[in-house]
Phi, psi and omega in degrees: 000315179297319178298321179295321178296317178296322179296319178296318178296318179297319179294322178296322180292335181274351180293141175296149174289329181184200184218145172286121179265322178219149176210133179227146175064209182280113180207138183219156172252128175255121181222123177050044176080001180248143181249128176231152179299141175275103182246149177305132181096348180288142177283143174246122183260157172300138182086003175284154171248142173246123183236128179241152175268189184300331181253013188260152171203152182219134173252130185234139171243120177275165185300332180271010180077015169293136178250131179238135176238109181267124182271184181297154177051047184241155175222108184238130183244121174274094186290317183210139175210127175215137181210127176260112184293342179280310183265346184065022178261161179156210182205148175222118174234124179224153179235133173257103180288318176199160178094205184236148176218120173265140184227132166240111188290152182251208185297326184300311183289332179285324182276323187237076180306135180089352181275351182244123179223140173240134182245149170233175177300341184236359184205166174230129179250124172267135187244134179230043177092087183194181173237139179198168177233134175254133178229111180250113178281156174300132178086354179278000000 
């Protein structure tokens, strides 16, 4: 029984955080030091980075139905993601190093206030169910 519980936890940790729904121009996923093209249908894992070029953009849907829109010349890091589809509890921590990120929050922020945070080089945003855009200029 204990072994089965550990197996379930290991499988949950291997689940993707979400999926790339749209990708245009120069866009890549950086995972464990490797860079792969960000293509529609690609899985996005917790701890992945999404990097876009001057002509790039990426649309992402996370498992809790959070929608992310990464704009051109952006570097966005999904630091931590956990979501329980039964209780809608978990955590989302992401960092926008540069560029733009549009967010429409999903079930996680509505169920677990304070469990969703977005960081920039100069601020931390706590999310409790809303829509917003983060714009980090170079040098900000």
